[in-house]
C-alpha positions, -999 to +999 in steps of 0.1 A: -417-779+343-395-771+372-382-738+383-389-709+407-424-695+408-438-661+400-472-657+417-499-631+410-531-625+429-560-603+418-597-606+421-603-588+388-599-614+360-591-589+333-563-572+354-549-605+365-548-617+329-527-587+319-502-594+346-501-631+338-496-624+301-466-601+308-450-626+332-455-656+309-443-638+277-411-626+293-402-652+320-419-686+312-387-702+299-371-699+334-399-694+359-433-710+364-462-686+367-491-692+390-522-670+395-549-668+421-581-648+423-586-646+461-565-641+493-577-674+507-569-694+476-535-678+473-526-684+509-536-721+507-515-724+475-485-707+490-487-729+521-487-760+500-457-747+480-438-740+513-446-775+526-433-790+493-401-768+496-408-751+463-389-719+455-411-688+452-392-659+438-419-633+435-454-626+448-475-598+433-508-589+449-536-563+443-547-545+474-584-553+469-589-591+472-617-614+481-612-626+516-586-599+527-562-573+514-530-576+494-509-562+522-523-586+547-516-615+523-481-604+516-474-601+553-483-638+557-463-648+527-431-632+543-431-660+569-438-688+544-413-678+518-387-654+535-366-651+503-394-641+480-397-605+468-431-590+476-448-564+455-482-546+457-499-539+424-512-504+419-527-486+389-514-456+372-543-436+387-528-442+421-493-432+413-484-400+431-515-401+453-506-391+488-529-415+506-516-443+484-480-433+492-488-432+529-504-466+528-474-480+510-450-465+535-469-480+564-470-514+548-432-513+541-426-500+577-445-531+590-424-554+567-455-566+547-440-558+513-408-547+495-422-522+470-451-513+448-454-524+412-472-504+386-497-525+367-487-533+332-502-513+304-499-520+267-476-549+262-447-551+263-445-527+293-408-523+299-412-502+331-431-531+346-404-555+335-377-532+348-392-535+383-397-573+380-361-578+368-348-558+398-370-580+421-356-612+405-320-601+408-325-593+445-341-627+450-312-644+431-286-626+452-304-635+484-305-671+474-269-671+463-278-681+427-271-647+411-247-646+381-210-643+390-215-659+424-182-670+440-183-702+461-162-705+492-155-741+502-141-748+536-137-776+561-151-754+589-172-722+591-146-703+610-109-695+605-096-687+571-129-697+554-146-670+574-119-645+565-124-652+528-161-646+531-153-613+548-130-604+520-156-611+494-182-592+514-159-562+515-154-565+477-192-566+473-190-599+454-220-622+455-208-653+473-219-684+491-202-708+516-202-746+513-187-772+537-162-794+519-181-826+526-214-813+513-229-827+480-229-792+465-191-788+472-183-823+458-203-815+426-183-782+421-150-800+427-155-832+409-137-820+377-111-799+395-083-822+386-060-809+413-052-815+449-075-793+469-061-772+498-090-758+518-104-733+521-107-726+484-127-704+460-145-715+429-147-684+407-177-678+383-156-690+353-148-722+371-113-712+381-103-728+415-081-709+439-067-731+467-062-713+499-058-679+482-044-648+498-065-616+498-043-603+469-050-635+449-088-628+453-084-592+440-063-603+411-087-631+401-115-606+401-096-582+379-101-555+404-066-543+412-035-526+398+000-523+409+006-486+415+042-488+426+062-459+414+033-442+397+022-406+400-014-394+400-032-361+402-054-376+429-050-406+452-081-416+473-075-439+503-106-458+511-134-471+488-165-465+508-192-441+497-171-410+502-140-425+484-161-438+455-179-405+451-145-387+450-133-412+424-163-407+402-161-369+403-123-367+402-120-391+372-149-376+354-133-341+356-100-353+340-079-360+371-056-391+370-072-409+399-062-439+420-082-455+448-063-476+473-081-498+499-066-525+521-099-544+518-122-543+488-150-524+473-175-504+494-160-506+529-184-512+557-213-498+536-216-534+522-230-545+556-261-523+550-287-546+537-312-520+526-310-482+526-346-469+521-340-431+523-312-427+497-322-401+471-335-416+438-340-452+450-377-455+461-375-493+466-343-488+487-308-501+477-284-523+495-250-510+504-232-535+483-253-528+452-247-490+456-209-496+459-209-518+428-227-491+408-204-464+420-173-485+412-186-491+376-191-453+372-156-445+384-140-473+363-157-461+331-145-426+338-109-439+340-102-443+377-077-470+387-082-492+418-056-509+440-075-533+463-060-554+490-031-529+492-027-511+525-014-475+529+008-474+559+023-439+558+022-407+539+043-375+539+049-344+519+079-345+495+082-312+476+048-305+460+037-341+462+023-364+488+040-398+488+020-428+501+039-459+512+022-492+509+025-523+531+042-544+504+070-518+501+058-498+471+052-461+469+028-439+450+028-401+446+000-377+442-006-340+438-036-343+462-049-369+485-084-376+499-086-396+531-118-416+531-108-445+553-140-445+573-142-465+605-149-501+616-170-517+642-155-520+676-146-554+689-166-568+718-135-582+735-151-612+752-127-641+746-153-669+744-172-650+718-142-638+698-132-675+695-166-680+677-160-652+652-174-666+619-192-694+637-223-676+647-206-644+659-204-618+631-192-582+629-216-565+605-223-586+574-260-590+581-267-587+544-246-616+534-252-639+563-289-634+567-301-662+543-284-687+566-304-677+596-338-692+585-354-709+615-329-695+639-330-671+669-304-644+665-293-612+683-281-579+670-260-556+693-260-519+685-283-489+686-275-469+654-291-471+620-269-499+608-280-521+637-317-513+630-312-521+593-295-554+601-322-564+626-350-557+600-332-576+573-325-606+596-362-606+607-371-615+571-353-648+575-347-657+611-374-672+634-368-644+659-345-614+662-336-595+694-320-561+691-299-554+722-293-517+729-271-503+756-291-470+756-325-463+771-342-455+738-340-463+702-346-428+691-313-416+706-292-431+678-317-443+651-337-425+624-374-421+631-385-442+601-362-471+612-374-469+648-410-472+636-401-502+614-383-519+643-411-514+667-437-526+641-419-559+631-436-589+648-405-611+648-383-585+663-379-576+700-359-548+715-340-550+748-330-515+760-304-508+788-289-542+781-254-554+772-238-587+761-213-599+787-207-635+778-216-665+757-203-696+741-209-729+723-193-760+710-178-749+677-208-727+670-226-700+691-252-716+713-259-691+741-254-655+752-252-639+786-271-606+788-269-581+816-294-554+826-274-522+831-298-507+856-298-537+880-268-557+870-289-589+867-277-614+842-296-638+820-285-667+799-304-670+766-302-695+737-288-679+706-279-692+671-263-659+660-249-626+672-244-597+648-223-569+663-226-532+653-213-514+683-198-480+674-169-471+653-131-467+655-116-444+628-088-458+606-064-430+614-037-447+636-013-449+606-014-412+598+015-388+607+012-365+637+011-336+612-026-344+606-047-331+634-072-354+650-097-351+678-096-371+711-113-401+694-090-401+664-113-385+638-096-361+614-101-323+619-107-303+587-116-269+574-128-243+598-123-267+628-086-265+624-068-244+651-056-209+641-020-220+643-026-249+619-046-227+595-016-203+594+007-231+584-014-239+554-008-203+542-044-197+533-078-200+548-085-238+550-105-251+521-136-272+530-125-307+541-088-298+540-067-313+568-037-297+586-013-313+561-011-294+528-026-312+498-045-337+519-083-337+525-106-359+544-142-370+537-168-393+551-170-409+585-132-406+592-137-368+594-145-350+627-180-336+626-192-356+597-229-364+593-235-401+596-253-408+564-245-424+531-258-393+512-236-371+533-205-392+526-212-391+489-217-354+491-184-349+509-166-371+484-178-349+455-172-316+474-136-327+481-129-326+444-138-289+443-111-283+470-087-306+451-091-283+420-084-252+442-053-268+457-039-278+423-047-244+409-028-227+438+004-244+427+030-256+451+023-259+488+047-261+518+067-292+519+069-293+557+049-279+586+066-260+614+056-278+646+055-263+681+044-279+712+034-316+715+035-334+682+012-362+692-021-362+674-038-372+707-029-338+721-053-320+697-087-315+712-115-301+690-152-301+702-167-333+715-156-357+688-191-360+676-180-370+641-177-407+650-203-430+637-210-461+616-182-475+595-178-458+562-212-442+563-233-474+564-261-454+580-289-443+558 
């Protein structure tokens, strides 16, 4: 029988038999099950499987093993089978025990395992299978064999083919890339029956989209509406964590809700490979998975979505805010929540920008990581998103180097992430360093690094560069009536100047901007806390202010302006609200 392997290791024959029985009863039709009774035997078997290029989807190990410990074994398995999910088996008597929890956290910090697994009890143990099913879905998505995977086929890695991968990444769609002359691509296209214009997409139902536009992708996925001429109670601009949270709460509370995004689902949050400290997800959750779940919630509650449609202007008309779209349409709303987030700043080095998509990647570590097996890659950035990317890449790449301009990791990164980064063997950190050059023949081959203290440069071999270097808020399209700080982040609530607050005619509601009927939430807002949980909280809190605005009735149609009208003339605090794009930080 062929198929991916599920491996269990336990020195206790009775306990191993219970695990084996659950695995075989539920998964034997699709997966092979293999069991070992010692760490030495298991390691030898897994080495043989790696040499034979066999797929291992899951390894479960007890902590007490003859010839070693479970966490030591799983740490070695990580290098042999980088795509496999790794779980430590614990008994119910250990659940909630503080010393066990500390040991698990330390092991996860050092990258030796993904999560614990409660031993199965009386069959069938559905809690056990819920954990195993989650592991297998994560493995399938990492291997690009998950259900509903979209295949991008292109003649080169860069250009429009790369742009389509970016679009699918922003939409949180599982996808994979194939070169047009590969055997896999030929097999997919052999029954196409049409002249192929590359790049093209092969959708999960077999539909082929030759050289599609971004709007074609959204329509094919069934994830867009045409809002032209429509009126809503609430329009949310941006579909990151803050926007999706506002959509869930707005729609669930009976507001006619529309979400507009020039990209797709999840914003830059989809670049977060694993968020470990988000409430309610002890194994952690990827940014894309979190976005998909939030989208499903909002959709079921009745929210509408207009993806691949860019808002380019808004203004007050009577008691409505009218949003003009790039394709010429308009949509009106009684209240608006701006949740446009921010995007990674460009590096601006011509020879590296020319390799964008060919080894040089802005964000997207989660989707691009499986292609880095055996490679030496670099991550540029010092915030949580960069740390998460480096850790995720270290599961696949031969070696990862995190390049940080600052003099310490702790200045911009959470303590738990700093510990993980420092404890990961395949990951090095270069502080006080910047990327100043690089190049390659059609694909990135080398980088030039410069030590900021001495100015000394060094050329290093590199197969990949992942850039996460600060954020630029998406506010340049907004009218001058909306106050922003010196860095472009939107000023809200009590941070508004006294003059602006008077124009509103009431004390500013939390998250309310200087334009009546318009609020801001998430990373686009001045003073926001750079965390996914904070963005989600702001999105929900914005709806409370929306209700108060709607209950207050009409608001001023125009705002008297005195003095400079440029948004750049407004200065509030230090602009500390800037951060990672659309709250990708955990």
